[in-house]
C-alpha positions as CSV (number, residue, x, y, z in Angstrom):
1,M,31.3,164.4,61.1
2,M,32.1,166.8,64.0
3,K,35.6,166.4,65.5
4,K,35.4,165.1,69.1
5,V,36.6,167.5,71.8
6,A,38.4,166.4,75.0
7,V,39.2,168.5,78.1
8,V,42.3,167.4,80.0
9,T,42.7,168.8,83.5
10,G,46.3,168.8,84.6
11,G,47.2,168.6,81.0
12,A,50.6,170.3,81.4
13,G,51.8,167.6,83.8
14,F,53.9,164.5,83.1
15,L,51.0,162.2,82.2
16,G,48.6,165.0,81.1
17,S,50.9,166.2,78.4
18,H,51.4,162.7,77.0
19,L,47.7,162.3,77.1
20,C,47.1,165.6,75.1
21,E,49.5,164.3,72.4
22,K,47.7,160.9,72.2
23,L,44.3,162.5,71.9
24,L,45.5,164.9,69.2
25,S,47.1,162.0,67.3
26,E,43.7,160.3,67.4
27,N,42.1,163.4,65.7
28,I,40.5,164.6,68.9
29,S,40.6,168.4,69.7
30,V,42.1,169.1,73.1
31,V,41.4,171.8,75.7
32,C,44.2,171.6,78.2
33,I,43.5,173.1,81.6
34,D,46.3,173.5,84.2
35,N,47.1,176.1,86.9
36,L,50.8,175.1,86.5
37,L,51.2,174.4,90.3
38,T,53.1,171.2,89.5
39,G,52.6,171.2,85.7
40,N,55.1,172.8,83.3
41,I,54.3,174.9,80.2
42,N,57.4,173.4,78.5
43,N,55.6,170.0,78.5
44,I,53.0,171.3,76.1
45,S,54.7,174.3,74.3
46,H,55.3,172.2,71.2
47,L,51.5,171.7,70.9
48,F,50.6,175.5,70.8
49,K,51.1,175.5,67.0
50,N,48.4,172.8,66.6
51,E,45.1,174.4,65.7
52,N,43.3,171.6,67.5
53,F,45.0,172.4,70.8
54,T,43.8,175.1,73.3
55,F,45.5,175.9,76.7
56,I,43.6,177.5,79.6
57,K,45.4,178.5,82.7
58,H,42.9,177.8,85.5
59,D,42.6,176.2,88.9
60,V,39.9,173.4,88.5
61,T,38.9,173.7,92.2
62,N,37.0,176.7,90.9
63,F,34.0,176.6,88.4
64,I,35.2,175.3,85.0
65,H,33.8,177.0,81.9
66,V,34.6,175.6,78.5
67,P,32.5,177.0,75.6
68,G,30.9,174.7,73.0
69,Q,31.0,171.0,72.6
70,V,32.8,168.6,75.0
71,D,32.8,164.9,74.4
72,Y,35.4,163.6,76.9
73,I,36.9,164.9,80.1
74,L,40.0,163.4,81.5
75,H,40.6,164.6,85.1
76,F,44.3,164.4,85.7
77,A,44.8,167.5,87.8
78,S,46.5,166.7,91.1
79,P,49.9,166.7,92.7
80,A,51.0,163.1,92.2
81,S,54.5,162.7,93.7
82,P,55.3,162.4,97.4
83,I,57.4,165.6,97.4
84,D,54.4,167.5,95.9
85,Y,51.5,166.2,98.0
86,L,53.5,166.4,101.2
87,K,54.4,170.0,100.4
88,L,50.9,170.9,99.1
89,P,48.6,168.8,101.4
90,I,45.6,171.2,101.3
91,Q,45.8,171.7,97.5
92,T,46.0,168.0,97.0
93,L,42.8,167.4,99.1
94,K,41.0,170.3,97.3
95,V,41.8,169.1,93.8
96,G,40.7,165.6,94.7
97,S,37.4,166.8,96.2
98,L,36.4,170.2,94.8
99,G,38.3,169.7,91.5
100,T,36.7,166.4,90.9
101,H,33.3,167.9,91.8
102,K,33.8,170.7,89.2
103,A,35.1,168.3,86.5
104,L,32.0,166.0,87.1
105,G,29.8,169.1,87.0
106,L,31.2,170.0,83.6
107,A,30.7,166.5,82.4
108,K,27.0,166.6,83.5
109,E,26.5,170.0,81.8
110,K,28.0,168.9,78.5
111,G,26.7,165.3,78.5
112,A,30.4,164.2,78.3
113,R,32.1,161.0,79.3
114,I,34.6,161.6,82.1
115,L,37.7,159.5,83.0
116,L,39.1,159.9,86.5
117,A,42.9,159.4,87.0
118,S,43.0,157.5,90.3
119,T,46.0,155.7,91.7
120,S,47.4,152.5,93.1
121,E,47.7,154.5,96.3
122,V,44.0,153.9,97.0
123,Y,45.3,150.4,98.1
124,G,47.5,152.0,100.7
125,D,50.1,149.6,102.2
126,P,48.4,146.5,100.8
127,E,47.7,143.3,102.6
128,I,46.7,141.6,99.3
129,H,49.4,141.0,96.7
130,P,49.3,141.7,93.8
131,Q,46.5,144.2,94.0
132,K,43.2,143.5,92.3
133,E,40.5,146.1,91.6
134,N,38.1,144.4,94.2
135,Y,40.6,145.0,97.0
136,W,39.4,147.9,99.3
137,G,42.9,148.9,100.5
138,N,44.7,149.5,103.8
139,V,45.1,153.3,104.2
140,N,46.0,155.4,107.2
141,P,43.6,158.4,106.7
142,I,45.4,160.6,109.2
143,G,49.0,159.9,108.2
144,P,51.0,162.3,106.0
145,R,50.3,160.3,102.8
146,G,46.6,160.3,103.7
147,V,46.1,163.6,101.9
148,Y,46.8,161.9,98.5
149,D,45.4,158.5,99.2
150,E,42.1,159.8,100.7
151,A,41.7,162.5,98.0
152,K,41.8,159.8,95.3
153,R,39.5,157.5,97.3
154,F,37.0,160.4,97.7
155,A,37.3,161.2,94.0
156,E,36.5,157.6,93.1
157,A,33.5,157.6,95.5
158,M,32.2,160.9,94.0
159,T,32.7,159.7,90.4
160,M,30.7,156.5,91.2
161,A,28.0,158.6,92.9
162,Y,27.6,160.8,89.8
163,Q,27.4,157.6,87.6
164,R,24.7,156.1,89.8
165,Y,22.7,159.3,90.7
166,H,23.1,161.4,87.5
167,N,23.6,158.4,85.1
168,L,26.8,160.0,84.0
169,E,29.2,158.0,81.8
170,T,32.3,157.6,84.0
171,R,35.6,155.7,83.8
172,I,38.2,155.2,86.5
173,V,41.8,154.3,85.9
174,R,44.0,153.2,88.8
175,I,47.5,154.2,87.7
176,F,50.6,152.3,89.1
177,N,54.2,153.6,89.1
178,T,54.9,155.2,85.7
179,Y,58.1,156.7,84.3
180,G,59.3,158.3,81.1
181,P,60.3,161.6,79.5
182,R,58.8,164.8,81.2
183,M,59.1,163.5,84.7
184,R,60.5,166.2,86.9
185,L,64.0,165.5,88.2
186,N,63.1,166.8,91.6
187,D,59.7,165.3,92.1
188,G,60.8,162.9,94.9
189,R,60.0,159.7,93.1
190,A,62.5,156.9,93.0
191,L,63.4,156.9,89.3
192,P,64.2,160.7,88.8
193,A,66.0,160.7,92.2
194,F,68.1,157.7,91.3
195,V,68.8,158.9,87.8
196,S,69.8,162.4,88.7
197,Q,72.0,161.2,91.6
198,A,73.7,158.5,89.4
199,L,74.3,160.9,86.5
200,K,75.9,163.4,88.8
201,G,78.0,160.7,90.5
202,E,76.4,161.3,93.9
203,D,75.3,158.6,96.4
204,V,72.0,157.0,95.4
205,T,69.5,157.3,98.3
206,V,67.4,154.2,99.0
207,F,64.7,154.5,101.8
208,G,64.4,151.6,104.2
209,D,66.4,148.5,103.4
210,G,65.4,148.6,99.8
211,S,63.4,145.4,100.0
212,Q,60.1,147.2,99.3
213,T,58.8,146.5,95.8
214,R,57.4,148.6,92.9
215,S,56.3,147.9,89.4
216,F,57.3,150.4,86.8
217,C,55.3,151.1,83.6
218,Y,56.6,153.1,80.7
219,V,54.5,156.1,79.9
220,S,53.5,155.2,76.3
221,D,52.1,151.9,77.6
222,L,50.1,153.6,80.3
223,I,48.7,156.2,77.9
224,D,47.6,153.5,75.5
225,G,45.8,151.7,78.3
226,I,44.1,154.9,79.5
227,F,42.9,155.7,75.9
228,R,41.5,152.2,75.5
229,L,39.6,152.5,78.8
230,L,38.2,155.9,77.8
231,L,36.7,154.3,74.7
232,S,35.5,151.1,76.4
233,D,32.3,150.3,78.2
234,E,33.9,149.5,81.5
235,K,32.3,151.5,84.3
236,E,34.3,150.2,87.3
237,P,38.0,150.9,88.2
238,V,40.7,149.3,86.1
239,N,44.4,148.9,87.1
240,I,46.8,150.1,84.4
241,G,50.5,149.3,85.2
242,N,53.3,146.9,84.5
243,P,53.2,143.8,86.7
244,S,57.0,143.3,86.4
245,E,57.9,143.7,90.1
246,I,61.3,144.8,91.3
247,T,62.8,145.7,94.7
248,I,63.8,149.4,95.2
249,K,67.4,148.2,95.9
250,Q,67.5,146.2,92.6
251,F,66.1,149.2,90.8
252,A,68.8,151.5,92.1
253,E,71.4,149.0,91.0
254,E,69.9,148.8,87.5
255,V,70.0,152.6,87.2
256,I,73.6,152.8,88.4
257,S,74.6,150.1,85.9
258,L,72.7,151.7,83.0
259,T,74.2,155.1,83.6
260,G,77.7,153.6,84.0
261,S,78.0,155.6,87.3
262,K,80.4,154.9,90.2
263,S,77.6,156.0,92.7
264,K,77.2,154.0,95.9
265,I,73.9,153.2,97.5
266,V,73.2,154.8,100.9
267,Y,70.2,154.0,103.1
268,K,67.8,156.4,104.9
269,D,64.8,155.8,107.1
270,L,61.6,154.7,105.4
271,P,58.9,157.4,105.3
272,Q,55.7,156.8,107.4
273,D,53.1,154.5,105.7
274,D,55.4,153.9,102.7
275,P,53.9,150.8,100.9
276,K,56.0,147.7,101.3
277,V,54.8,146.1,98.1
278,R,53.1,147.4,94.9
279,Q,52.2,145.3,91.9
280,P,49.1,145.5,89.7
281,N,47.0,142.5,88.8
282,I,46.1,143.5,85.2
283,E,43.9,140.5,84.3
284,K,40.9,142.9,84.0
285,A,42.8,145.2,81.6
286,K,43.8,142.3,79.5
287,R,40.3,140.9,79.4
288,V,38.3,144.2,79.0
289,L,40.7,146.4,77.1
290,N,42.9,143.8,75.4
291,W,45.8,145.7,76.9
292,E,49.1,144.8,78.4
293,P,52.4,146.7,78.5
294,K,54.9,146.2,75.6
295,V,58.0,148.3,76.6
296,D,60.4,146.4,78.8
297,R,62.2,148.2,81.6
298,T,65.6,148.3,80.0
299,E,64.3,149.9,76.9
300,G,62.1,152.3,78.8
301,L,64.9,153.3,81.1
302,K,67.3,154.1,78.2
303,L,64.7,156.4,76.7
304,T,64.1,158.1,80.0
305,L,67.9,158.4,80.7
306,D,68.3,160.2,77.3
307,Y,65.7,162.7,78.4
308,F,67.2,163.3,81.8
309,K,70.7,163.8,80.4
310,K,69.4,166.6,78.2
311,Q,67.7,168.2,81.2
312,L,70.8,167.9,83.4
313,F,73.5,168.7,80.9
């Protein structure tokens, strides 16, 4: 039987690189496409010796050419952290719109199944808690975060349009806060910021009063959920994340405790439109994918800390 072939856009990024590894471990050949705008070649360099892995440096907002058979496309190309999409607003909008259009075009040409990496940010600053897939969200389209939120909302709309109009096989995952090895230390998200500050003995910066909540999922759990969704028959969006909710202040205290740091917490103004709560309802993932997270936060944080220590020291 012919080996399946998967194209992963954004494959040199934090999640993309873990996804490439997962697909290879499932005996699927991988074509990784990344322009390295926010991705890092070091995330995938260990895969170059694998004969079933190919890397193409390319910007997916331009026409995507992949010769031969393609069975799956996983569209993960996009700046995903606040520091990136606030610094790269136009590129974020372009990869969500033009990049998604090009990825869908490739799927149509190859008769491939495509999975779109969407985000919990489509729910905006939610008025429903926890967030279920049938909630339409509360997003400020003209605020600074709108470049990411609306790019992903548009990407979902276009994916569903291709499903309905071209009868394309599509899957949509809404990814909640994820952490683990290969996160960038300077990507502006809470965990890398807290860890690098705590390990250096600096003040740990919490935005707002720290009462806003997040739900952190370890990367291996997330990748398992995404792979299950790829192989499933579910055509509508599915939340993948860990429903264990924690305030940002508690999370900062956990990181300080785990690192054994003497860091103090300092508070700064909350950025505009920053969500006050974020927690996935994963009933659908449990029912449809037989999936739920297995790695608890203490275990996941220890694994992540080990990685960051090597990066820093």
